[in-house]
N, CA, C and O atoms as a GROMACS GRO file, in nm:
protein
  312
    1MET      N    1  -1.101  -1.662   2.945
    1MET     CA    2  -1.111  -1.668   3.102
    1MET      C    3  -1.149  -1.822   3.166
    1MET      O    4  -1.104  -1.882   3.263
    2ARG      N    5  -1.232  -1.851   3.087
    2ARG     CA    6  -1.296  -2.000   3.097
    2ARG      C    7  -1.201  -2.118   3.094
    2ARG      O    8  -1.195  -2.214   3.171
    3ARG      N    9  -1.123  -2.087   2.983
    3ARG     CA   10  -1.002  -2.207   2.988
    3ARG      C   11  -0.878  -2.172   3.110
    3ARG      O   12  -0.823  -2.261   3.176
    4MET      N   13  -0.854  -2.058   3.121
    4MET     CA   14  -0.759  -2.029   3.259
    4MET      C   15  -0.807  -2.092   3.366
    4MET      O   16  -0.738  -2.159   3.443
    5ALA      N   17  -0.934  -2.073   3.374
    5ALA     CA   18  -0.980  -2.124   3.538
    5ALA      C   19  -0.960  -2.280   3.521
    5ALA      O   20  -0.891  -2.341   3.602
    6MET      N   21  -1.030  -2.352   3.403
    6MET     CA   22  -1.003  -2.506   3.360
    6MET      C   23  -0.828  -2.509   3.414
    6MET      O   24  -0.805  -2.581   3.511
    7THR      N   25  -0.766  -2.469   3.380
    7THR     CA   26  -0.593  -2.472   3.374
    7THR      C   27  -0.577  -2.484   3.514
    7THR      O   28  -0.511  -2.575   3.564
    8LYS      N   29  -0.642  -2.386   3.586
    8LYS     CA   30  -0.591  -2.369   3.696
    8LYS      C   31  -0.651  -2.485   3.805
    8LYS      O   32  -0.580  -2.520   3.900
    9VAL      N   33  -0.776  -2.536   3.788
    9VAL     CA   34  -0.829  -2.640   3.832
    9VAL      C   35  -0.764  -2.771   3.825
    9VAL      O   36  -0.761  -2.855   3.916
   10MET      N   37  -0.703  -2.782   3.684
   10MET     CA   38  -0.652  -2.917   3.653
   10MET      C   39  -0.496  -2.898   3.711
   10MET      O   40  -0.432  -3.003   3.708
   11LEU      N   41  -0.434  -2.801   3.754
   11LEU     CA   42  -0.291  -2.791   3.784
   11LEU      C   43  -0.317  -2.833   3.956
   11LEU      O   44  -0.259  -2.928   4.009
   12ILE      N   45  -0.410  -2.745   4.024
   12ILE     CA   46  -0.455  -2.755   4.143
   12ILE      C   47  -0.470  -2.921   4.165
   12ILE      O   48  -0.408  -2.972   4.259
   13SER      N   49  -0.552  -3.003   4.078
   13SER     CA   50  -0.606  -3.142   4.117
   13SER      C   51  -0.496  -3.209   4.098
   13SER      O   52  -0.490  -3.313   4.162
   14ALA      N   53  -0.387  -3.179   4.015
   14ALA     CA   54  -0.273  -3.280   3.958
   14ALA      C   55  -0.179  -3.246   4.096
   14ALA      O   56  -0.119  -3.346   4.136
   15LEU      N   57  -0.161  -3.147   4.160
   15LEU     CA   58  -0.052  -3.102   4.261
   15LEU      C   59  -0.142  -3.196   4.410
   15LEU      O   60  -0.092  -3.267   4.497
   16MET      N   61  -0.255  -3.165   4.391
   16MET     CA   62  -0.311  -3.243   4.534
   16MET      C   63  -0.297  -3.409   4.513
   16MET      O   64  -0.269  -3.486   4.604
   17SER      N   65  -0.320  -3.441   4.395
   17SER     CA   66  -0.309  -3.577   4.385
   17SER      C   67  -0.152  -3.654   4.400
   17SER      O   68  -0.126  -3.754   4.468
   18SER      N   69  -0.083  -3.596   4.338
   18SER     CA   70   0.081  -3.597   4.377
   18SER      C   71   0.121  -3.590   4.513
   18SER      O   72   0.208  -3.660   4.564
   19MET      N   73   0.052  -3.497   4.574
   19MET     CA   74   0.110  -3.470   4.737
   19MET      C   75   0.033  -3.609   4.829
   19MET      O   76   0.091  -3.656   4.927
   20LEU      N   77  -0.078  -3.654   4.788
   20LEU     CA   78  -0.138  -3.745   4.838
   20LEU      C   79  -0.038  -3.876   4.810
   20LEU      O   80   0.011  -3.943   4.900
   21LEU      N   81  -0.020  -3.897   4.690
   21LEU     CA   82   0.027  -4.026   4.669
   21LEU      C   83   0.179  -4.034   4.736
   21LEU      O   84   0.226  -4.139   4.781
   22ALA      N   85   0.256  -3.892   4.735
   22ALA     CA   86   0.389  -3.911   4.787
   22ALA      C   87   0.388  -3.904   4.942
   22ALA      O   88   0.493  -3.907   5.005
   23GLY      N   89   0.261  -3.893   5.006
   23GLY     CA   90   0.246  -3.912   5.158
   23GLY      C   91   0.244  -4.057   5.180
   23GLY      O   92   0.274  -4.084   5.297
   24CYS      N   93   0.218  -4.159   5.108
   24CYS     CA   94   0.215  -4.273   5.149
   24CYS      C   95   0.351  -4.368   5.118
   24CYS      O   96   0.356  -4.489   5.142
   25SER      N   97   0.457  -4.289   5.061
   25SER     CA   98   0.579  -4.341   5.010
   25SER      C   99   0.671  -4.389   5.118
   25SER      O  100   0.745  -4.483   5.089
   26GLY      N  101   0.677  -4.340   5.232
   26GLY     CA  102   0.746  -4.378   5.319
   26GLY      C  103   0.695  -4.459   5.446
   26GLY      O  104   0.733  -4.433   5.560
   27LEU      N  105   0.601  -4.565   5.411
   27LEU     CA  106   0.538  -4.624   5.532
   27LEU      C  107   0.632  -4.748   5.533
   27LEU      O  108   0.579  -4.844   5.590
   28GLY      N  109   0.738  -4.770   5.493
   28GLY     CA  110   0.778  -4.909   5.496
   28GLY      C  111   0.824  -4.926   5.674
   28GLY      O  112   0.845  -4.838   5.758
   29VAL      N  113   0.830  -5.073   5.686
   29VAL     CA  114   0.917  -5.095   5.812
   29VAL      C  115   1.056  -5.094   5.822
   29VAL      O  116   1.114  -5.156   5.733
   30LYS      N  117   1.108  -5.052   5.887
   30LYS     CA  118   1.281  -5.055   5.892
   30LYS      C  119   1.312  -5.189   5.970
   30LYS      O  120   1.244  -5.242   6.058
   31PRO      N  121   1.425  -5.229   5.919
   31PRO     CA  122   1.464  -5.398   5.978
   31PRO      C  123   1.503  -5.372   6.125
   31PRO      O  124   1.525  -5.472   6.194
   32TRP      N  125   1.514  -5.263   6.174
   32TRP     CA  126   1.554  -5.253   6.319
   32TRP      C  127   1.409  -5.280   6.394
   32TRP      O  128   1.402  -5.354   6.492
   33GLU      N  129   1.301  -5.217   6.340
   33GLU     CA  130   1.179  -5.238   6.412
   33GLU      C  131   1.098  -5.355   6.370
   33GLU      O  132   0.979  -5.348   6.403
   34ARG      N  133   1.135  -5.461   6.305
   34ARG     CA  134   1.059  -5.562   6.250
   34ARG      C  135   1.089  -5.648   6.407
   34ARG      O  136   1.002  -5.727   6.447
   35GLY      N  137   1.193  -5.630   6.474
   35GLY     CA  138   1.186  -5.742   6.607
   35GLY      C  139   1.076  -5.705   6.706
   35GLY      O  140   1.030  -5.798   6.772
   36VAL      N  141   1.027  -5.586   6.728
   36VAL     CA  142   0.923  -5.521   6.794
   36VAL      C  143   0.778  -5.568   6.747
   36VAL      O  144   0.684  -5.590   6.824
   37LEU      N  145   0.776  -5.581   6.599
   37LEU     CA  146   0.649  -5.606   6.540
   37LEU      C  147   0.619  -5.758   6.553
   37LEU      O  148   0.503  -5.797   6.541
   38ALA      N  149   0.704  -5.832   6.574
   38ALA     CA  150   0.733  -5.980   6.575
   38ALA      C  151   0.681  -6.032   6.694
   38ALA      O  152   0.643  -6.149   6.694
   39LYS      N  153   0.673  -5.952   6.814
   39LYS     CA  154   0.638  -6.026   6.945
   39LYS      C  155   0.504  -6.036   6.955
   39LYS      O  156   0.430  -5.953   6.903
   40GLU      N  157   0.456  -6.153   7.032
   40GLU     CA  158   0.397  -6.210   7.041
   40GLU      C  159   0.239  -6.137   7.086
   40GLU      O  160   0.132  -6.184   7.048
   41GLU      N  161   0.251  -6.011   7.178
   41GLU     CA  162   0.182  -5.902   7.219
   41GLU      C  163   0.123  -5.838   7.118
   41GLU      O  164   0.006  -5.802   7.124
   42MET      N  165   0.215  -5.812   6.994
   42MET     CA  166   0.195  -5.730   6.889
   42MET      C  167   0.095  -5.804   6.759
   42MET      O  168   0.046  -5.737   6.668
   43GLN      N  169   0.081  -5.917   6.770
   43GLN     CA  170  -0.006  -5.994   6.638
   43GLN      C  171  -0.160  -5.941   6.710
   43GLN      O  172  -0.203  -5.918   6.823
   44LEU      N  173  -0.211  -5.939   6.570
   44LEU     CA  174  -0.377  -5.926   6.587
   44LEU      C  175  -0.455  -6.044   6.655
   44LEU      O  176  -0.547  -6.045   6.737
   45ILE      N  177  -0.384  -6.145   6.592
   45ILE     CA  178  -0.460  -6.268   6.660
   45ILE      C  179  -0.329  -6.368   6.703
   45ILE      O  180  -0.242  -6.427   6.639
   46SER      N  181  -0.369  -6.351   6.867
   46SER     CA  182  -0.264  -6.411   6.892
   46SER      C  183  -0.292  -6.564   6.950
   46SER      O  184  -0.203  -6.636   6.993
   47ASP      N  185  -0.431  -6.601   6.942
   47ASP     CA  186  -0.435  -6.726   6.948
   47ASP      C  187  -0.502  -6.808   6.861
   47ASP      O  188  -0.624  -6.792   6.858
   48ALA      N  189  -0.447  -6.906   6.778
   48ALA     CA  190  -0.504  -6.939   6.646
   48ALA      C  191  -0.619  -7.036   6.672
   48ALA      O  192  -0.719  -7.028   6.600
   49VAL      N  193  -0.613  -7.119   6.761
   49VAL     CA  194  -0.737  -7.191   6.820
   49VAL      C  195  -0.878  -7.123   6.829
   49VAL      O  196  -0.987  -7.153   6.780
   50GLU      N  197  -0.832  -7.010   6.917
   50GLU     CA  198  -0.956  -6.936   6.936
   50GLU      C  199  -1.007  -6.849   6.835
   50GLU      O  200  -1.128  -6.824   6.833
   51ALA      N  201  -0.917  -6.794   6.739
   51ALA     CA  202  -0.930  -6.756   6.606
   51ALA      C  203  -1.061  -6.875   6.544
   51ALA      O  204  -1.183  -6.873   6.526
   52GLY      N  205  -0.983  -6.942   6.532
   52GLY     CA  206  -1.048  -7.063   6.456
   52GLY      C  207  -1.220  -7.091   6.502
   52GLY      O  208  -1.314  -7.105   6.423
   53LEU      N  209  -1.226  -7.092   6.607
   53LEU     CA  210  -1.355  -7.110   6.698
   53LEU      C  211  -1.424  -6.984   6.645
   53LEU      O  212  -1.508  -6.989   6.555
   54ASP      N  213  -1.391  -6.887   6.698
   54ASP     CA  214  -1.461  -6.755   6.665
   54ASP      C  215  -1.493  -6.737   6.497
   54ASP      O  216  -1.606  -6.709   6.454
   55ASP      N  217  -1.382  -6.758   6.416
   55ASP     CA  218  -1.460  -6.773   6.292
   55ASP      C  219  -1.563  -6.900   6.238
   55ASP      O  220  -1.642  -6.885   6.144
   56HIS      N  221  -1.550  -6.988   6.292
   56HIS     CA  222  -1.660  -7.098   6.284
   56HIS      C  223  -1.782  -7.041   6.322
   56HIS      O  224  -1.872  -7.032   6.238
   57ILE      N  225  -1.800  -6.995   6.452
   57ILE     CA  226  -1.920  -6.943   6.489
   57ILE      C  227  -1.987  -6.837   6.410
   57ILE      O  228  -2.108  -6.820   6.394
   58TYR      N  229  -1.888  -6.769   6.363
   58TYR     CA  230  -1.938  -6.621   6.289
   58TYR      C  231  -1.981  -6.685   6.176
   58TYR      O  232  -2.100  -6.671   6.148
   59PHE      N  233  -1.902  -6.763   6.091
   59PHE     CA  234  -1.971  -6.809   5.969
   59PHE      C  235  -2.093  -6.920   5.978
   59PHE      O  236  -2.159  -6.944   5.877
   60SER      N  237  -2.116  -6.979   6.089
   60SER     CA  238  -2.228  -7.050   6.112
   60SER      C  239  -2.351  -6.954   6.148
   60SER      O  240  -2.463  -6.987   6.109
   61LYS      N  241  -2.336  -6.856   6.210
   61LYS     CA  242  -2.460  -6.757   6.239
   61LYS      C  243  -2.490  -6.682   6.120
   61LYS      O  244  -2.600  -6.629   6.103
   62GLU      N  245  -2.370  -6.673   6.018
   62GLU     CA  246  -2.387  -6.583   5.901
   62GLU      C  247  -2.471  -6.633   5.796
   62GLU      O  248  -2.520  -6.571   5.702
   63ALA      N  249  -2.483  -6.780   5.833
   63ALA     CA  250  -2.537  -6.894   5.725
   63ALA      C  251  -2.463  -6.886   5.604
   63ALA      O  252  -2.513  -6.901   5.493
   64THR      N  253  -2.332  -6.861   5.629
   64THR     CA  254  -2.225  -6.884   5.437
   64THR      C  255  -2.204  -7.015   5.442
   64THR      O  256  -2.191  -7.085   5.542
   65SER      N  257  -2.200  -7.049   5.314
   65SER     CA  258  -2.155  -7.172   5.294
   65SER      C  259  -1.966  -7.172   5.229
   65SER      O  260  -1.922  -7.114   5.130
   66GLY      N  261  -1.899  -7.250   5.317
   66GLY     CA  262  -1.779  -7.266   5.265
   66GLY      C  263  -1.684  -7.166   5.328
   66GLY      O  264  -1.577  -7.142   5.272
   67GLY      N  265  -1.723  -7.099   5.454
   67GLY     CA  266  -1.641  -6.965   5.505
   67GLY      C  267  -1.530  -7.014   5.531
   67GLY      O  268  -1.547  -7.128   5.574
   68ARG      N  269  -1.400  -6.981   5.526
   68ARG     CA  270  -1.284  -6.994   5.563
   68ARG      C  271  -1.246  -7.123   5.604
   68ARG      O  272  -1.168  -7.144   5.697
   69GLY      N  273  -1.305  -7.215   5.531
   69GLY     CA  274  -1.270  -7.359   5.523
   69GLY      C  275  -1.365  -7.455   5.569
   69GLY      O  276  -1.355  -7.576   5.553
   70PHE      N  277  -1.462  -7.392   5.631
   70PHE     CA  278  -1.577  -7.462   5.715
   70PHE      C  279  -1.710  -7.478   5.626
   70PHE      O  280  -1.769  -7.374   5.595
   71GLY      N  281  -1.751  -7.575   5.592
   71GLY     CA  282  -1.850  -7.630   5.495
   71GLY      C  283  -1.988  -7.617   5.572
   71GLY      O  284  -1.975  -7.645   5.690
   72GLY      N  285  -2.087  -7.589   5.544
   72GLY     CA  286  -2.224  -7.619   5.588
   72GLY      C  287  -2.282  -7.442   5.603
   72GLY      O  288  -2.226  -7.336   5.572
   73GLY      N  289  -2.426  -7.472   5.666
   73GLY     CA  290  -2.499  -7.337   5.674
   73GLY      C  291  -2.514  -7.295   5.778
   73GLY      O  292  -2.419  -7.312   5.855
   74GLY      N  293  -2.626  -7.226   5.826
   74GLY     CA  294  -2.680  -7.156   5.934
   74GLY      C  295  -2.679  -7.232   6.072
   74GLY      O  296  -2.656  -7.176   6.179
   75CYS      N  297  -2.706  -7.360   6.059
   75CYS     CA  298  -2.711  -7.417   6.182
   75CYS      C  299  -2.636  -7.434   6.289
   75CYS      O  300  -2.680  -7.435   6.404
   76GLY      N  301  -2.505  -7.451   6.253
   76GLY     CA  302  -2.389  -7.435   6.351
   76GLY      C  303  -2.357  -7.591   6.379
   76GLY      O  304  -2.283  -7.606   6.476
   77CYS      N  305  -2.399  -7.712   6.313
   77CYS     CA  306  -2.385  -7.815   6.332
   77CYS      C  307  -2.280  -7.890   6.261
   77CYS      O  308  -2.281  -8.011   6.281
   78ASN      N  309  -2.194  -7.843   6.186
   78ASN     CA  310  -2.089  -7.901   6.110
   78ASN      C  311  -2.021  -7.973   6.189
   78ASN      O  312  -1.923  -8.035   6.148
   0.00000   0.00000   0.00000
């Protein structure tokens, strides 16, 4: 009885994991959809200068050293 229950658990877990892995198999971008994704308003960071300044302020306040190409510590005066 115990062996049969263990077999059922293993079978169910194998089926569930295969369903989860197969669910992500078709997430690619089609060639005709790439034009829409390449538009400027679809970019995560539309202004590179503003993103660089934001990163500089963030890493200065976090007191990290060498974050994203900026050296120095937490004073923000580099």
